[in-house]
Backbone as CSV, one residue per row, in Angstrom:
resi,resn,N_x,N_y,N_z,CA_x,CA_y,CA_z,C_x,C_y,C_z
1,MET,11.746,-9.097,20.467,11.939,-8.385,19.223,11.208,-7.039,19.231
2,ASP,11.111,-6.454,20.416,10.475,-5.146,20.544,11.216,-4.077,19.759
3,VAL,12.550,-4.213,19.656,13.345,-3.225,18.919,12.922,-3.217,17.456
4,ILE,12.778,-4.395,16.877,12.387,-4.489,15.473,10.987,-3.926,15.279
5,LYS,10.069,-4.254,16.175,8.707,-3.729,16.069,8.708,-2.206,16.167
6,ASN,9.492,-1.654,17.084,9.568,-0.193,17.237,10.164,0.468,16.000
7,VAL,11.210,-0.141,15.432,11.835,0.419,14.232,10.856,0.373,13.066
8,LEU,10.174,-0.762,12.892,9.203,-0.882,11.809,8.053,0.104,11.992
9,ASN,7.558,0.253,13.218,6.477,1.207,13.477,6.899,2.643,13.179
10,SER,8.106,3.023,13.582,8.559,4.391,13.307,8.774,4.600,11.810
11,GLU,9.224,3.583,11.110,9.400,3.672,9.656,8.036,3.780,8.956
12,ILE,7.056,3.022,9.428,5.700,3.084,8.874,5.098,4.463,9.129
13,ASP,5.280,5.007,10.320,4.786,6.357,10.625,5.429,7.396,9.715
14,ARG,6.732,7.248,9.454,7.436,8.181,8.575,6.866,8.127,7.156
15,ILE,6.644,6.921,6.647,6.091,6.761,5.296,4.679,7.340,5.231
16,ASN,3.855,7.060,6.233,2.482,7.586,6.250,2.474,9.118,6.225
17,ARG,3.341,9.734,7.016,3.424,11.204,7.040,3.955,11.743,5.714
18,GLN,5.017,11.128,5.210,5.662,11.602,3.990,4.729,11.523,2.781
19,GLU,3.947,10.468,2.694,3.070,10.265,1.538,1.639,10.747,1.770
20,GLY,1.375,11.311,2.930,0.028,11.816,3.225,-1.006,10.704,3.294
21,ARG,-0.624,9.565,3.828,-1.530,8.417,3.937,-2.384,8.581,5.182
22,ASP,-3.654,8.938,4.969,-4.556,9.124,6.096,-5.863,8.373,5.918
23,GLY,-6.030,7.657,4.802,-7.221,6.858,4.579,-8.449,7.654,4.157
24,LYS,-8.291,8.948,3.903,-9.430,9.786,3.516,-9.552,9.839,1.991
25,ALA,-10.790,9.927,1.532,-11.044,10.006,0.091,-10.829,11.436,-0.399
26,ARG,-10.152,11.535,-1.532,-9.903,12.832,-2.158,-10.127,12.710,-3.657
27,ILE,-10.474,13.825,-4.274,-10.602,13.870,-5.732,-9.204,14.071,-6.312
28,ASN,-8.837,13.222,-7.266,-7.542,13.316,-7.926,-7.775,13.742,-9.370
29,ALA,-7.457,14.984,-9.680,-7.686,15.533,-11.023,-6.508,15.289,-11.950
30,GLU,-5.602,14.443,-11.549,-4.414,14.162,-12.342,-4.759,13.606,-13.728
31,PHE,-5.837,12.854,-13.838,-6.255,12.286,-15.122,-6.540,13.396,-16.135
32,PHE,-7.218,14.444,-15.687,-7.541,15.553,-16.590,-6.276,16.260,-17.079
33,VAL,-5.313,16.400,-16.208,-4.073,17.088,-16.553,-3.229,16.245,-17.504
34,ASN,-3.162,14.941,-17.246,-2.311,14.059,-18.053,-2.939,13.647,-19.381
35,HIS,-4.255,13.645,-19.482,-4.935,13.164,-20.690,-6.028,14.135,-21.147
36,PRO,-5.671,15.358,-21.505,-6.704,16.327,-21.875,-7.450,15.943,-23.158
37,TRP,-6.776,15.358,-24.114,-7.437,14.991,-25.377,-8.409,13.842,-25.174
38,LEU,-8.063,12.911,-24.325,-8.982,11.813,-24.026,-10.234,12.343,-23.325
39,CYS,-10.050,13.315,-22.435,-11.204,13.920,-21.753,-12.120,14.622,-22.744
40,LEU,-11.542,15.320,-23.698,-12.354,15.977,-24.723,-13.073,14.958,-25.603
41,ALA,-12.396,13.858,-25.924,-13.033,12.812,-26.731,-14.194,12.173,-25.966
42,MET,-14.019,11.989,-24.664,-15.100,11.421,-23.852,-16.281,12.391,-23.772
43,LEU,-15.995,13.668,-23.662,-17.055,14.667,-23.644,-17.817,14.675,-24.975
44,ALA,-17.073,14.578,-26.083,-17.720,14.528,-27.403,-18.588,13.276,-27.530
45,GLY,-18.105,12.151,-27.008,-18.905,10.918,-27.028,-20.166,11.054,-26.198
46,TYR,-20.056,11.692,-25.026,-21.231,11.923,-24.178,-22.259,12.780,-24.913
47,ILE,-21.793,13.838,-25.551,-22.714,14.732,-26.272,-23.406,13.964,-27.396
48,ALA,-22.644,13.140,-28.125,-23.249,12.372,-29.228,-24.306,11.398,-28.713
49,VAL,-23.986,10.670,-27.637,-24.949,9.715,-27.065,-26.153,10.477,-26.498
50,GLY,-25.899,11.608,-25.853,-26.984,12.418,-25.304,-27.938,12.900,-26.381
51,ILE,-27.398,13.324,-27.509,-28.249,13.784,-28.609,-29.119,12.647,-29.121
52,VAL,-28.514,11.473,-29.311,-29.275,10.315,-29.794,-30.369,9.937,-28.791
53,MET,-30.040,9.950,-27.504,-31.031,9.594,-26.486,-32.168,10.618,-26.440
54,TYR,-31.822,11.878,-26.578,-32.824,12.931,-26.463,-33.804,12.934,-27.636
55,VAL,-33.301,12.691,-28.831,-34.178,12.773,-30.005,-34.891,11.460,-30.323
56,SER,-34.446,10.361,-29.757,-35.118,9.091,-30.065,-36.484,9.059,-29.376
57,PRO,-37.502,8.562,-30.060,-38.867,8.603,-29.504,-39.077,7.669,-28.316
58,TYR,-38.291,6.634,-28.190,-38.512,5.677,-27.102,-37.650,5.969,-25.873
59,MET,-36.836,7.013,-25.882,-36.038,7.360,-24.699,-36.513,8.691,-24.124
60,GLY,-36.121,9.781,-24.691,-36.596,11.075,-24.235,-35.793,11.671,-23.098
61,LEU,-36.349,12.690,-22.479,-35.663,13.486,-21.466,-35.369,12.696,-20.179
62,GLY,-36.278,11.839,-19.754,-36.074,11.060,-18.525,-34.839,10.160,-18.611
63,TRP,-34.706,9.454,-19.705,-33.541,8.588,-19.897,-32.262,9.410,-20.006
64,PHE,-32.340,10.546,-20.662,-31.176,11.422,-20.807,-30.706,11.921,-19.439
65,ILE,-31.624,12.321,-18.588,-31.270,12.791,-17.242,-30.680,11.645,-16.419
66,GLY,-31.272,10.463,-16.507,-30.743,9.299,-15.798,-29.347,8.929,-16.273
67,PHE,-29.142,8.951,-17.584,-27.829,8.657,-18.163,-26.798,9.676,-17.683
68,THR,-27.173,10.936,-17.672,-26.261,11.994,-17.233,-25.927,11.849,-15.747
69,ALA,-26.910,11.567,-14.929,-26.666,11.381,-13.492,-25.747,10.192,-13.240
70,PHE,-25.994,9.089,-13.953,-25.140,7.900,-13.810,-23.712,8.210,-14.251
71,LEU,-23.551,8.918,-15.332,-22.231,9.257,-15.843,-21.479,10.159,-14.861
72,ILE,-22.161,11.130,-14.303,-21.528,12.023,-13.324,-21.121,11.240,-12.072
73,PHE,-22.020,10.379,-11.591,-21.717,9.562,-10.406,-20.496,8.683,-10.651
74,MET,-20.451,7.993,-11.780,-19.327,7.100,-12.083,-18.028,7.891,-12.262
75,SER,-18.107,9.060,-12.858,-16.918,9.892,-13.042,-16.333,10.307,-11.692
76,VAL,-17.193,10.725,-10.779,-16.729,11.120,-9.449,-16.126,9.914,-8.718
77,MET,-16.766,8.763,-8.813,-16.248,7.570,-8.147,-14.882,7.170,-8.697
78,LEU,-14.702,7.293,-10.009,-13.428,6.919,-10.615,-12.320,7.930,-10.324
79,LEU,-12.679,9.147,-9.985,-11.680,10.161,-9.671,-11.288,10.171,-8.189
80,LEU,-12.018,9.410,-7.362,-11.676,9.353,-5.940,-10.369,8.594,-5.753
81,GLU,-9.566,9.117,-4.881,-8.306,8.463,-4.551,-8.225,8.330,-3.040
82,ILE,-7.921,7.136,-2.588,-7.764,6.890,-1.161,-6.379,6.316,-0.944
83,LYS,-5.610,6.969,-0.095,-4.298,6.446,0.265,-4.441,5.785,1.633
84,PRO,-4.506,4.456,1.666,-4.716,3.795,2.954,-3.520,3.968,3.886
85,VAL,-3.792,3.954,5.157,-2.756,4.080,6.177,-2.070,2.732,6.325
86,TYR,-0.742,2.732,6.247,0.017,1.514,6.506,0.070,1.287,8.008
87,ARG,-0.087,0.035,8.426,-0.045,-0.305,9.848,0.781,-1.560,10.048
88,TYR,1.456,-1.630,11.161,2.272,-2.789,11.492,1.414,-4.055,11.567
89,GLU,0.207,-3.917,12.072,-0.682,-5.071,12.262,-1.089,-5.714,10.933
90,ASP,-0.953,-4.983,9.816,-1.348,-5.511,8.517,-0.256,-6.341,7.847
91,ILE,0.955,-6.288,8.376,2.052,-7.033,7.760,1.780,-8.529,7.901
92,GLY,1.781,-9.205,6.779,1.617,-10.650,6.769,0.186,-11.136,6.930
93,VAL,-0.777,-10.236,7.008,-2.171,-10.631,7.182,-2.809,-10.761,5.805
94,LEU,-3.342,-11.919,5.518,-3.990,-12.137,4.235,-5.496,-12.279,4.465
95,ASP,-6.190,-11.162,4.482,-7.638,-11.171,4.619,-8.199,-10.048,3.755
96,LEU,-9.373,-9.580,4.038,-9.999,-8.565,3.199,-9.259,-7.232,3.198
97,ARG,-8.413,-6.989,4.205,-7.650,-5.744,4.222,-6.716,-5.647,3.027
98,VAL,-6.261,-6.800,2.500,-5.374,-6.811,1.342,-6.084,-6.203,0.133
99,CYS,-7.400,-6.379,0.033,-8.152,-5.778,-1.072,-8.113,-4.255,-0.984
100,TYR,-8.044,-3.710,0.209,-8.064,-2.263,0.406,-6.669,-1.654,0.267
101,ASN,-5.694,-2.220,0.955,-4.381,-1.576,0.952,-3.278,-2.398,0.293
102,GLY,-3.599,-3.542,-0.281,-2.596,-4.331,-0.987,-1.593,-4.969,-0.043
103,GLU,-0.634,-5.630,-0.617,0.436,-6.239,0.165,1.665,-5.346,0.080
104,TRP,1.518,-4.132,0.612,2.558,-3.116,0.526,3.852,-3.557,1.178
105,TYR,3.757,-4.405,2.183,4.929,-4.798,2.958,5.896,-5.657,2.152
106,PHE,5.461,-6.194,1.003,6.367,-6.935,0.122,7.120,-6.008,-0.825
107,SER,6.559,-4.855,-1.120,7.155,-3.977,-2.121,7.826,-2.737,-1.531
108,ARG,7.615,-2.464,-0.263,8.207,-1.276,0.351,9.541,-1.626,0.989
109,GLU,10.561,-0.889,0.596,11.894,-1.097,1.155,12.014,-0.405,2.505
110,LEU,12.770,-1.021,3.358,13.100,-0.400,4.630,14.240,0.584,4.375
111,SER,14.186,1.758,4.957,15.236,2.751,4.722,16.558,2.270,5.306
112,ALA,17.640,2.830,4.790,18.977,2.459,5.272,19.129,2.789,6.755
113,ASP,18.504,3.881,7.202,18.574,4.251,8.627,17.889,3.200,9.502
114,ALA,16.732,2.716,9.038,16.008,1.705,9.815,16.802,0.404,9.866
115,VAL,17.404,0.018,8.751,18.225,-1.205,8.732,19.406,-1.047,9.678
116,GLU,20.021,0.126,9.653,21.165,0.378,10.535,20.746,0.344,12.004
117,GLN,19.573,0.864,12.325,19.078,0.811,13.708,18.923,-0.631,14.173
118,ILE,18.387,-1.473,13.287,18.195,-2.884,13.655,19.544,-3.574,13.817
119,LEU,20.459,-3.320,12.878,21.770,-3.985,12.927,22.612,-3.519,14.113
120,SER,22.388,-2.303,14.579,23.182,-1.798,15.705,22.524,-2.069,17.064
121,ALA,21.311,-2.579,17.072,20.618,-2.842,18.344,21.230,-4.051,19.038
122,ALA,21.502,-3.894,20.299,22.132,-4.975,21.066,21.167,-6.135,21.323
123,SER,19.883,-5.856,21.420,18.920,-6.910,21.762,18.499,-7.763,20.565
124,VAL,18.925,-7.394,19.356,18.610,-8.202,18.173,19.683,-9.272,18.029
125,SER,19.246,-10.502,17.819,20.189,-11.617,17.771,21.108,-11.539,16.557
126,THR,22.271,-12.154,16.686,23.239,-12.182,15.581,22.675,-12.941,14.396
127,ARG,21.862,-13.924,14.664,21.244,-14.711,13.587,20.369,-13.814,12.701
128,VAL,19.563,-12.962,13.314,18.701,-12.044,12.561,19.553,-11.014,11.831
129,LYS,20.559,-10.482,12.498,21.425,-9.492,11.862,22.130,-10.078,10.642
130,ASN,22.655,-11.289,10.785,23.349,-11.945,9.663,22.391,-12.187,8.508
131,ARG,21.187,-12.595,8.824,20.199,-12.871,7.764,19.789,-11.584,7.046
132,ILE,19.634,-10.495,7.793,19.308,-9.209,7.168,20.446,-8.771,6.248
133,GLU,21.688,-8.890,6.719,22.833,-8.532,5.878,22.900,-9.403,4.634
134,SER,22.561,-10.679,4.773,22.544,-11.589,3.623,21.479,-11.185,2.604
135,ILE,20.296,-10.829,3.090,19.214,-10.399,2.195,19.613,-9.127,1.456
136,VAL,20.215,-8.180,2.178,20.633,-6.925,1.546,21.705,-7.192,0.496
137,SER,22.634,-8.089,0.784,23.694,-8.361,-0.190,23.164,-9.073,-1.432
138,HIS,22.121,-9.901,-1.290,21.567,-10.619,-2.442,20.539,-9.787,-3.206
139,LYS,19.637,-9.144,-2.476,18.537,-8.395,-3.096,18.873,-6.929,-3.335
140,GLY,19.782,-6.400,-2.542,20.106,-4.985,-2.624,19.321,-4.145,-1.636
141,PHE,18.300,-4.723,-1.047,17.474,-4.025,-0.056,16.760,-5.089,0.769
142,VAL,16.126,-4.634,1.825,15.300,-5.514,2.648,13.945,-4.847,2.789
143,ASP,12.882,-5.625,2.613,11.547,-5.033,2.718,10.958,-5.310,4.097
144,PHE,9.802,-4.719,4.345,9.164,-4.841,5.651,8.878,-6.299,6.010
145,TYR,8.393,-7.057,5.046,8.024,-8.439,5.357,9.242,-9.288,5.693
146,ASP,10.370,-9.046,5.025,11.587,-9.801,5.334,11.949,-9.653,6.812
147,VAL,11.966,-8.411,7.290,12.344,-8.151,8.685,11.276,-8.689,9.635
148,TYR,10.027,-8.464,9.298,8.924,-8.947,10.128,8.976,-10.474,10.253
149,ASP,9.185,-11.148,9.124,9.223,-12.608,9.117,10.423,-13.136,9.901
150,LEU,11.573,-12.492,9.752,12.751,-12.904,10.521,12.503,-12.758,12.017
151,ALA,11.910,-11.656,12.424,11.631,-11.437,13.849,10.612,-12.451,14.363
152,ARG,9.608,-12.746,13.554,8.590,-13.719,13.958,9.201,-15.117,14.097
153,LEU,10.021,-15.496,13.127,10.672,-16.808,13.196,11.625,-16.891,14.378
154,GLU,12.334,-15.815,14.632,13.283,-15.789,15.748,12.561,-15.956,17.084
155,SER,11.393,-15.350,17.209,10.663,-15.462,18.472,10.072,-16.863,18.660
156,GLN,9.880,-17.598,17.565,9.323,-18.945,17.657,10.387,-20.016,17.876
157,LEU,11.628,-19.733,17.471,12.705,-20.716,17.634,13.210,-20.719,19.065
158,PRO,13.574,-21.888,19.566,14.175,-21.919,20.906,15.588,-21.347,20.833
159,ASP,16.060,-20.856,21.946,17.409,-20.293,21.997,18.412,-21.435,21.902
160,LEU,19.048,-21.587,20.751,19.965,-22.693,20.511,21.253,-22.546,21.303
161,THR,21.671,-21.338,21.592,22.887,-21.175,22.366,22.693,-21.639,23.800
162,GLY,21.546,-21.408,24.378,21.267,-21.841,25.747,21.176,-23.368,25.851
163,THR,20.562,-24.025,24.871,20.445,-25.485,24.922,21.781,-26.141,24.636
164,ALA,22.636,-25.487,23.831,23.945,-26.064,23.544,24.819,-26.015,24.792
165,GLN,24.677,-24.959,25.590,25.469,-24.846,26.806,25.027,-25.885,27.832
166,LEU,23.749,-26.225,27.859,23.272,-27.221,28.799,23.768,-28.621,28.429
167,ALA,23.943,-28.860,27.140,24.373,-30.189,26.698,25.827,-30.453,27.041
168,HIS,26.640,-29.408,27.146,28.064,-29.616,27.462,28.273,-29.629,28.887
């Protein structure tokens, strides 16, 4: 099933390039653009809490500086965006990597070109091709895990056509 692995890998590379998935942390200022009034309300709340902390006799300047530093740190952490790199090796793996990049292989559709490459490949069995066509006709699309699982199952099953010929 090297053909399927190659098609899936090239499709994963295409998605990673297209979506800029490189695993690096970036600041995403989209929240400020989409919710300017909420940002202003949060700033007003910070100023109100800061005033109360500064004038209260049991807090003072030290607590105010600590509160401000914590707020800035948390704001930066919440604005970080990481687009994890999709990898073939992560398909079907249920371990701590799922916490980082999710189970993308269940929700990402395989492109029509990739499906056509698999269906037109001579080395892919008719059983896998028929099953892919069946999934597409029922679901409307085929995702990465569907193809991966079919290829994995196909490699584990014995060749039924060869054993049937031996029996006759």
